[in-house]
C-alpha positions in Angstrom: 11.7 9.4 29.0 7.9 10.1 29.5 6.1 8.4 26.6 2.5 8.7 25.4 1.1 6.0 23.0 -2.0 6.7 21.1 -3.3 3.2 20.9 -0.9 0.6 22.3 -3.0 -2.5 22.7 -2.6 -4.2 19.4 0.2 -5.2 17.0 2.5 -2.2 16.3 1.3 0.0 19.2 1.7 -2.9 21.5 5.1 -3.7 20.3 6.1 -0.2 20.8 4.8 0.0 24.4 6.6 -3.2 25.3 9.7 -1.7 23.9 9.2 1.5 25.8 8.6 -0.4 29.0 11.8 -2.5 28.3 13.6 0.7 28.3 12.4 1.7 31.7 10.2 4.7 30.1 7.1 6.1 31.9 4.4 4.9 29.6 0.8 6.4 29.2 -1.5 4.5 26.8 -4.6 6.3 25.4 -6.9 3.7 24.1 -10.7 2.8 23.7 -10.6 0.0 26.3 -11.5 -2.8 23.9 -8.1 -4.5 24.6 -5.9 -4.7 27.8 -2.5 -2.9 27.4 0.7 -4.4 28.7 1.1 -4.3 32.5 2.9 -1.3 33.9 1.3 1.6 31.8 -0.9 4.2 32.9 -4.3 4.2 30.8 -6.5 6.9 29.6 -9.7 5.9 27.9 -11.4 7.6 24.8 -12.5 7.2 21.4 -10.9 9.4 18.7 -13.9 9.0 16.4 -16.6 10.1 18.9 -17.6 13.7 20.1 -15.4 14.7 23.0 -13.4 11.4 22.4 -10.1 13.2 23.6 -11.7 14.3 26.8 -9.6 12.2 29.1 -6.4 13.3 27.2 -7.4 16.8 27.5 -8.1 16.8 31.0 -4.9 15.1 31.9 -2.1 17.3 33.4 0.9 15.4 32.3 3.5 16.3 29.6 5.4 14.0 27.5 8.8 13.8 25.7 7.4 11.8 22.8 4.1 10.8 21.4 3.8 7.9 19.1 0.5 7.5 16.9 -0.4 4.6 14.4 -3.9 5.8 13.4 -4.9 4.7 10.0 -8.3 6.0 9.3 -9.6 9.6 9.0 -6.6 12.0 9.1 -8.7 14.8 11.2 -8.3 12.2 14.3 -4.4 12.7 14.0 -5.1 16.4 13.5 -7.2 16.9 16.6 -4.9 14.8 18.7 -1.7 16.5 17.6 -3.2 20.0 18.0 -4.2 19.1 21.5 -0.5 17.8 22.3 1.6 20.3 20.5 2.1 22.3 23.8 2.4 19.4 25.9 4.7 17.1 24.1 8.3 17.6 22.5 8.0 15.4 19.5 5.4 13.4 17.4 6.0 10.3 15.8 3.5 9.2 13.2 3.6 5.6 11.9 2.7 6.3 8.3 3.1 3.9 5.3 5.1 3.5 2.1 1.5 3.6 0.5 1.7 7.4 0.7 4.0 7.3 -2.5 2.2 8.0 -6.0 1.6 4.9 -8.1 3.8 3.3 -9.1 6.9 4.1 -7.3 10.0 2.7 -9.3 12.3 0.1 -7.6 14.8 1.9 -5.5 12.3 4.8 -4.6 13.6 7.0 -1.6 11.8 9.3 0.6 11.9 12.1 -1.9 9.6 10.0 -4.3 6.3 11.9 -5.2 3.2 11.5 -3.1 -0.2 10.6 -3.6 -2.6 13.3 -4.6 -5.7 14.7 -2.9 -4.7 14.2 0.8 -5.6 16.7 3.6 -5.2 16.8 7.3 -8.7 17.8 7.6 -10.4 14.9 5.8 -12.7 12.1 6.9 -11.7 8.6 6.0 -11.1 8.2 2.3 -8.7 5.7 1.0 -5.7 4.2 2.8 -2.8 6.0 1.2 -4.6 9.4 1.3 -5.5 8.9 4.8 -1.9 7.9 6.0 -0.6 11.0 4.1 -3.3 13.0 5.7 -2.0 11.9 8.8 1.5 12.9 8.0 0.4 16.3 6.9 -1.6 16.6 10.4 1.5 15.9 12.5 3.6 18.2 10.6 1.2 20.9 10.6 0.8 20.7 14.5 4.3 20.0 15.5 6.4 21.5 12.6 8.9 19.7 10.5 11.7 19.7 13.2 9.4 18.1 15.8 7.7 15.4 13.8 9.0 12.0 12.7 7.2 10.3 9.8 7.8 6.4 9.7 6.7 5.1 6.5 6.6 1.5 7.2 6.3 -1.3 4.7 5.1 -4.7 5.2 5.2 -5.4 9.2 5.4 -9.0 10.3 6.0 -10.6 13.9 4.1 -11.6 17.1 0.7 -9.8 17.7 0.1 -9.4 13.9 -3.6 -8.7 13.4 -3.5 -8.6 9.6 -3.0 -12.3 9.2 -0.3 -12.7 6.6 2.5 -14.5 8.3 -0.1 -16.3 10.6 -1.7 -17.9 7.6 1.6 -19.2 6.2 2.4 -20.7 9.7 -1.1 -22.2 10.0 -0.8 -23.6 6.3 2.5 -25.1 6.7 1.5 -26.6 10.0 -1.3 -28.5 8.1 1.4 -30.2 6.2 1.3 -32.0 2.7 1.8 -30.4 -0.7 1.8 -26.7 -0.2 1.5 -24.1 -3.0 4.9 -22.0 -2.9 4.7 -18.9 -5.3 8.0 -18.7 -7.2 10.6 -17.9 -7.8 12.1 -19.3 -4.7 14.8 -16.5 -4.5 12.4 -13.7 -5.0 13.7 -10.8 -2.7 11.2 -9.7 0.0 11.1 -6.6 2.2 9.5 -6.4 5.6 10.3 -5.4 9.1 9.6 -7.3 12.3 7.4 -5.3 14.4 9.9 -5.3 17.3 12.6 -3.9 15.2 10.2 -1.3 14.0 9.6 -0.4 17.6 13.1 -0.2 18.7 14.1 2.0 15.8 11.1 4.4 16.8 12.2 4.7 20.1 16.0 5.1 19.3 14.9 7.9 16.8 12.8 9.6 19.3 15.7 9.9 21.9 18.0 11.2 19.1 15.2 13.6 18.1 15.3 12.7 14.4 12.8 14.3 12.2 11.1 13.9 8.5 10.2 11.0 6.7 12.1 7.4 6.7 11.4 4.4 4.8 11.2 1.8 7.5 11.5 -1.9 6.2 14.5 -4.3 5.9 17.1 -3.7 3.3 16.4 -5.5 0.0 17.9 -9.2 0.0 17.4 -9.5 3.9 14.8 -12.3 3.1 13.3 -14.1 0.1 10.2 -15.9 -0.5 12.2 -19.2 -0.1 13.9 -18.2 3.4 10.6 -17.1 4.7 8.5 -20.2 3.7 11.5 -22.6 4.5 11.4 -21.0 8.1 7.6 -21.6 8.3 8.0 -25.3 7.4 10.8 -25.8 10.0 9.3 -24.2 12.9 5.7 -25.8 12.4 7.3 -29.3 12.3 8.5 -29.7 8.7 5.5 -32.0 7.3 4.7 -29.4 4.7 6.2 -29.9 1.0 6.6 -26.7 -0.8 5.7 -27.1 -4.4 7.2 -24.2 -6.0 4.9 -22.9 -8.8 5.9 -20.3 -11.6 4.2 -17.0 -11.2 2.4 -17.2 -14.5 0.6 -20.3 -13.5 -0.6 -18.9 -10.3 -1.9 -15.8 -12.0 -3.5 -17.6 -14.9 -5.5 -19.6 -12.1 -6.8 -16.2 -10.9 -5.1 -16.1 -7.6 -4.8 -12.6 -6.1 -1.1 -11.8 -5.1 -0.5 -10.3 -1.7 -4.1 -11.3 -0.5 -4.6 -15.0 -1.4 -0.8 -15.7 -1.1 0.1 -13.4 1.5 3.4 -11.5 1.2 4.2 -12.7 -2.3 3.7 -10.5 -5.4 4.9 -11.6 -8.8 8.5 -10.3 -9.8 8.8 -7.6 -12.3 5.4 -6.1 -11.5 4.6 -2.6 -10.2 3.5 -4.2 -7.1 6.7 -5.9 -6.4 8.6 -2.7 -6.8 6.3 -0.8 -4.6 6.1 -3.3 -1.9 9.7 -4.9 -1.9 11.7 -2.3 -3.7 12.2 0.7 -1.3 15.6 2.4 -0.7 16.0 2.0 3.2 19.4 3.7 3.3 18.3 6.5 5.4 16.9 4.4 8.1 19.9 2.0 8.1 22.2 5.0 8.5 19.9 5.9 11.4 20.3 2.8 13.1 17.8 0.3 11.7 18.8 -3.4 12.6 16.7 -6.2 11.3 16.8 -9.7 13.1 17.0 -12.9 11.0 13.8 -14.0 9.3 14.2 -17.3 11.3 13.6 -15.5 14.4 10.7 -13.7 13.3 9.1 -16.7 12.1 9.8 -18.7 15.3 8.6 -16.1 17.6 5.4 -15.3 15.7 4.6 -19.2 15.9 5.2 -19.2 19.6 2.9 -16.4 20.0 0.3 -17.9 17.8 0.4 -21.2 19.6 0.2 -19.4 23.1 -3.2 -18.0 21.9 -4.7 -21.1 20.7 -3.5 -21.2 16.9 -5.8 -18.3 15.7 -4.5 -14.9 15.1 -6.6 -11.9 15.8 -7.8 -10.1 12.6 -8.5 -6.5 11.9 -12.0 -6.2 10.6 -11.0 -3.3 8.1 -8.6 -5.6 6.4 -9.3 -8.5 4.0 -9.1 -12.1 5.3 -5.9 -13.5 3.7 -5.1 -16.9 2.1 -6.6 -19.3 -0.4 -9.0 -22.2 0.4 -7.6 -25.8 0.3 -9.8 -26.8 -2.8 -8.2 -24.0 -5.0 -4.8 -24.7 -3.7 -5.3 -28.4 -4.7 -6.5 -27.6 -8.2 -3.7 -25.2 -8.9 -1.1 -27.7 -7.7 -2.6 -30.6 -9.7 -2.6 -28.3 -12.7 0.9 -27.2 -12.3 2.6 -30.3 -11.2 4.9 -28.4 -8.9 7.9 -30.3 -7.7 9.1 -30.1 -4.0 12.3 -28.1 -3.5 12.6 -26.8 -7.0 12.6 -23.4 -8.4 10.4 -22.8 -11.7 
């Protein structure tokens, strides 16, 4: 397979490129040159946000079996790339987001759920959800519904993470001591290991799948407890998880998802949206999710290999709470290690 990755040097793009190389594919990476891509690829340089930014791609003579695009900003960047490539590639895969669904999607929502309003393939950067849907519209407009695959990913974890959610928990549990653990312990989570996402994308491209797919683990694949327990184990076991009731955390003014990464309170619209998707279509199409312990251990191994500090995208908020706030909440809550509120 001849494969073109738009991006390919960070997190999702890098994982897809490494998977493609592992399959023996012929890989070209179009990127800005800010980070080195994996060894074994052919590089083309350009900035999609600059005038004539696609010149290197336009001037290249290669054709490709599949293009993968993870762009998250102005949809017109997807539009321009897809229009340029529609006569030179057989299939366009756009890594979108579950955020494209109109708020608030009910638990169990499928790919047929209503979408956000106001998205356009021609738009500049607006809001994340509309931008991602605009990217979908751009891909379909250029390649048609049968030649475009829309991967609506949810929470993505694993090595190379540059958002900081799982790395924050790993660094926090490595520090040890009493650790604020947001309850309930058995709260179901949905996420996808970036490598499982990458493998599914490649297999779907080979099978020439098309249309939208919710791409995240089945509900019940992991819980808050299984995720944080794994973090404690791999970082040395000195952290004491103090399970604290959701209402205590919320009353303290702590923001779910950002200050306590991954976690959102049960029964909330946010939990249904982030951890309530129906993924039966993706599972039927071959999605396989590795155990949470493997994702956590491999992320910790990678994090240590780069000195313990994860890269961070400047367009995303810095996750986590400061030690002083955590200590205040723990003192007020009196959480007990190993118990469920």
